[in-house]
N, C-alpha and C positions, 0 to 999 in steps of 0.2 A: 380624392373627395368630390362627386360632381354634386352639385345643385341647381336646379330646374327651377326657373323662376317664372312662374305663370301669370300671365296679364287676363283677368276677367274683362268682359267686353265695354265695362261703363270708364273703366280708367283709360286715360289719353294713352297715345300710342308715345308722346314728346316725354311723357311723365314716365314712362315705363321706359324708354331708351334711356333716361338720364339716369334714372337708379343704375341700370345695368352698367354702365358706363363708369358711375362710382366705383363701383362693386370690383370692376375689374381692375381698375389703376393699381393695386396691391397686389404685389406678387405671392403667388403660394401654393399648398396644393389645394387650396379650394377653389374650383375650376365653377364659374356660373354658367349655365346655358340659358339660351334666349329659348321659352318654351310655352310661345303664345298658348293660353287654353282658349279665347275666342267663341266659347259656348258655355255658358250657364242654366243647370237642370233645375234650380232651385227656384221658385217665387217669391223674393223678396217681401216682406209684410211695413206696411205703413207701423213707424211706430211714434206715438205724441210724446214729446216734452215738454212738460208742464214749467221747468226753472232750468236756470244754468246750472243750481247744484246740483241737480240729479243727473246732468246732462256731463260734468266735471267729475263723477264719482263711478268708480268700478262697481260692477257688482261683486259679493264674496264667492269663490268657489270654493269647494271641498274636494280636492282629488282622493282617492281611496289609498288604502296605504296595502300596495302591491310591487311587487317589482316587474317591468315589463321584460326583460331580459331574456325569459327564457322563451316566451310565446313572440271771398275767394280770397281772400285778399282782406276780408274781417271777421271781427267775432260776430257771432250768432246773436240773433232776436228770438226773446221768448215771449210766449211757447214758439213752437215751431214742430215739423213732422220731417220722419227722415226714414231712409228704410233697413231693415236688419234682417239676417238670418241666421241659423242656430248656429253654435259652433258644428254640431254633426253634420248640419248642411256643408256650410262652407268646408270641413274636414274632407268630405265626400267629393268634392272636388278636385280633391288631390288625388285620392284612389282613384276616380275615374280617369285620370290624367293620367297613372300607373297603369290602368288595364289597357288604354287605347295605344301608348307608347311603350307598352312593356317594359317599363322602367326596374331597373334593379333593384331589390329589398335594400340596397346599404346607400342607394343616393337618396337623397333628402328632397323635398318637394315644397316650394313656398307657394302660395297664392297671393299675387297683391289685387286688392278687392277693393272699388270705392267704398261697397256696401258694407253695414254694419253690423254688428252682431248682437247678439241677446244678452250680452255679458259686460255689454260697454268697454272692452279690454282692447288696447292698440293692437295686440295679436296675442297668438296662443298657439299651443302645439298639441300632435293629439297622444294618444296611450302608445304608439309606435314608436316615438320622440324619431319620428320621419317626417311627416306633414306639420304643415303649418300654414296661417295666416296671418298676414299684416293686413289692417286698415289703413287705406290710404290717402281718406280724408281728415277734414277739420283742422288739419297741423295750424292755419291761420289762426284759428282760435284761439291757441295757446299761446301764439308767436306771434301773434299781430300781424301786421304785414311785412315785418322782418324777416322771412324764412322763405330760402328757398327748398321746397317739399322733398324734392328728391334725398337730402340729406337724412331729416328725420329716417324716412319709408327705409333707406340702405342702413341709417344705424339698427333699426326695429331689426332687421333682418339679420344683420352681422348679430346681434346680439341673442334674438332665440335661434340662431344657429348655434351659438357658442353654449349658451343652457343646453341647448337638445345631445349635446357632445359629451358633459360633464357629468350629467345625473344619470341614475339607472332607470328614474320612475319621474312621471309627473308629482306624486306624492312627495320624493325627496325633496326636488324643486322648488316645489313649495315649502317644504319644511326651512328651506335656507334661503327665502326672499326677507328683504329687508322694511319691515313694517314701519320703518321710520324711513324716511328720504338721505341717502346720504352722499348722493352723487355717484353713486357704485353702479354697476349693471345691474346689480341683484335688488333694486329700489322696485319694491311694489307699485308706488305711487296708485295709492286708492286714490287721492284726489289727483284728477290725472292731469292737474297744471304743474305738479311738482317733475315733470317730465321736462322740462324745460331745464330746473337743477342737472338732471341727469345726462341730459345731453352735452351741456354745456362743460360739464366738468370731463364726460367720457372718463370714467375711472372706473379702477377694480379695486373695492378696499382689501387691505392686507388680508383678512381672513377668507374673503373669496378669493383669494392670490392664493393662500395656504392650501385651499382645497384643491384648484385648477392644481398644481403643484403635484397633490398626492394623485392625481388620476393620471399622473404622465403621461400628458398628452404629448405629440408631435413637435418639438422645437418650433419647426416653419409652420406649422398650422395657428399656435399659438400668437408666433410672430406678424402671420397674417392678419390675425383678428386684431392685436392690439395697432397695428400700424393704422389700418380701416378706420378704427376707432378713435385715434389721433388725428387723422384727415380731416376724419368729419367737424369733431369739435374744433378743429382749426378751421376751416372754412365758416361754420356757423357764427365764428367771434369777429374773425373777416368782416360778414356779411351785417354784421351789426354794430361794425365799428364802421363803414362805409360811409356811413349816412351823418358822423360826425365828422370822417378826415379827408370826404369826397376824395379819394385816390382812385385812379383807375387803374383795374387790373391789366396785368399784360397779354396780350395775343401771342399767338401764336399759329404761324400757317405752317400746316402739317399735312407731308404723303404728295404721291401724284394729284390726288384731286384735290389737294389746297383746302383741305378743308377747316375753318377757323374756330381755335379754342382760346377760352377764356382762363388764363393761367392758373391768375390769382383766385378763380371760381370756383376751383375743383376742375380744370382741365373741360369745362361747361362747353360744349360744342353749339355756337350761334348755328344751326342749321339753316342754310340760305339754299336755295333750287341754285342749279348752275346759271342761270342768267344770271339771279341777285347776286350771287359768289363774283361772275365776273365785273360784274358794275362793280363792287367795292374792291375786289385787287385791285382795277385798274385805279380808285383814287385812292388807296394805301400806296400806289408806285406814284401817286404826284400830290405832296404834302402842299404842293405851290397851288393847288388849286386846279379846278377846269370846269367853266358855264356849260350852262346845258347846251346851248348852242356852238360849241367849242367841242362836243361830244365827236361831230361827224368827223371834225380833223381827225379822233382816237380810233375810228371804226378798225383802223388794221388789226391796232393793239388790242384792242377790244374783241376783234374777230379771234386771234391767236390764244386767247384765254381760252373761249369758251370753245373752242375747237378740242380743247382737253380737256375739257371740264363736263361736256354735255351730253356724251356720248353716244351723239348721234352721228349717222354714216351718212347720210346728205349733205353732202359741201351748200349744196345749195340750198335747203333747209335753214342751215347755221347762217347763214350771209345774210336773207333775208330775216331771222330771228334778230339781227344784229341791227341792220340797217333800221329795223322799226325802232328799236332802243335809241336810235339816235337823232332820229325823223323827230325834230321840236315842234312837228306839226300834229303828231300822234300825242296818246296822252301814257303810251306804253312808259317811258321814264319815269315821271311822276308816280304811277301805279307803283313799277319798281322801288322807287325810293320809301314809298310810304310801307310797302311791305317791310322792305329794310330796317325801318327805325322800327317799325312793331317789335320786330322780335330782337334785335339788341336790348326795347324796352324791356320786355319780359324776362330780356338774362340780366342786366343790369340792373335794372331801374331809372325811376327820373330823375335821381339825384346824380347818376353817371353818366347818363344817355348821349349830352351835350360831348363828351369826348370821341364817342364814336357814330353818331347820328355824321352821316352826307350832308351839311349845310349850308346855307351860305344867303345874303340876301339877293332878292328875285332880281334878276340880270347880273346878278355878279358871279366872281367864281364860287362856285361850292367844293367843300375841302373836309378832310377828318379831321378834327383836331388834336386826335392822338398821338401825342411823341412819338416816333416811330423808332426811337431808342426802346420804346417797350413793346416793339412788334420783331420776333424773330421768325424765322423761315427754317423747316426741317422737312428735307427729303424723306 
């Protein structure tokens, strides 16, 4: 099964890549395809929200009764204004992509977009049960600051995909929604704040399980769906507990390019560029620490790492890059240390940053505090 994940222009590249990475972690027949849209031929309209109650409430939608088989960090302040498109305009982006790329009719197309929708839903599906949209904004409003947005977005993707595969029409889907939230993937969540219960539970109630069994879906498809839901739930719970436990995630340095993943954060990649990554790997190799003036003595080791990661052909260019990095007179080292700090802070939060930051007293050795027993290397 092919699932094309479209990125609308306003959605950040990092968020999009993180969501794709989460969904690809769990093996099975569902193949998630990076399919950036890059354009949006509909003009969103401003919408004025008078108060939080309306913002947190879905609009009721009644689907017709027929079968289709045959044919940032903070809660919002109110009042506020955001932008919205109609469901029809959002689904049209999926259809436009199908036409542009000649997508087979059996493939699923899911649009990920920061733009809201006129029914104020987290996501929805069209009459073909093959086109979807997922609203990727406002998650910190519901989970406050304790959320990595890739997890709720990935959850919505997998849940809507499951719904699209077990029901024969949008009307049938609607008839099976739970009007009272019980922590099941079919909870309607008219009060959108109830999404917290649904995602923390990430469960399928006995009634819905019976319905899935009646559809006789392939077991490897169901297993991939369930594994993904379980993985998302575990990561949400882990992140919520981090603030109390203050337990760092393990790091895995993986592959020829030595990419850095946070194992206990859903294998989240910390996207350091080759120069930043080379510097970080050097400090991982030296738990005793290296002062900034001493970096010059390690320029050979640093150059060896950078030659592998940079992808550049000119050895002279690479040498100049490293020479600039280890020169204490230039500001290059401080710029790169600051960038590394910011990227790890974005990944793990303020509470855990001190485990991963390259830090130390002025003039003294700088080091990475993380216990090296928590660092593994995988070819």
